[in-house]
N, C-alpha and C positions, 0 to 999 in steps of 0.2 A: 284587541290591540291596545297597547299602552301608549298614551299620548302625553307629551310634555308641551306645555304652552309657554311661549316666551313673549312677554309684552315689552316692546321697545320704547315705550313712552319716556322712561327716565333718561334716555340717550339722545333725545332731540337736541339739535343745535340751539345754542342760546339766542341765536338771531331769529328764530322762528320755527315753524313746523316742518323742519327739514332734517334729513339724516345725511351728514356730509363728512367725508374724509376717512382715509384709511385708519388713521390714529384713533378716531372716535369709534370706528367699527371694531378695532382691536381691543379697545378699552371695554366695550360692551361684551365682547367675546370673553374677556378675562373675568369680568364681574359676574357674568351669567354662567361661567364655567362650562362653556360649550365644548371644550376639549374632552370633558368627561362624557358628554352626550354623544360625541363622535364615536367613542368606543362602543356605546350601546347601539348606535346606528349601524356600525360595522358588523357587529356580531349577532344582533337580535333582529331578525326579519319581521318581528311583530311589534316594532317600536317606531313611533312616528313623532316628528317634531313639528309643531305649528308655531310659526313666527307671525306675530300680530303687530301691524303698524297702527298707530292711533288714527281715528277717523279723520282728524284734521291735517294729516300729513299731506304736504304739497310736493315734496321731492325726496327721492332717495338716490344718492350718487353711487356709481359703480365702485368708487373708492371705499365708501362705507361698507358696501356689501362684500367687497374683497377682504377687508379687514375682519368683518364679522364671520363670513362663511367660506372664504377662500381655502383655508386649511381643511375645512370639512369636506369640500368638494374633492380635494386632493386625497384625503384619508379614506373616504367611502366610495368614491367613483361616481360617475354620472348617473348610472341607472338607479342606484340606491338614493342618491341625492334627489333626483327628480321624483322618484316614487314615494319617498318617505319624509320629505321636508315640504310642508305646505306653507304658503304665504297668504295672509289675509289683510285686506285693506278695503275700506269703503270706496276708495277712489280707484277706478279701473286703471288709470295712468300709472299708479304706483305698482299694481300687480303686473302690468305690462313691462315696466322698467325692470322689475325683478326677473321676469321670464326672459327678457332680453339679456340680462346679466348671465343667467344660467346657460343660455345658448352660446354666449361669448366664451364662458368658461369651458364649455364642451369643445369648442374649436381650438382653444389655446392650451388646453391641458391634457392632451392625449398621451 
């Protein structure tokens, strides 16, 4: 399996160890060229994306996640998104926030 690792450290909010806002998520998406990765996720069942939050992250908003990965969810669908995009953080709360976001996307994007 081919894995691509994304480190979100450069996209932390200037006010602290948080990831906030749709615009910041969209900016990270553009810089990281996630639209290209979407194509690989859609056509290559042997491709995995690992999104890494810094260990000192204290908050990730749904707006940031929507900007960063909302289009990916729409492009690849829930099953591929859930199976092939992994999120890592030292803090359980951050992982839970991300999983809650994925569940919300599933409910609102049928």
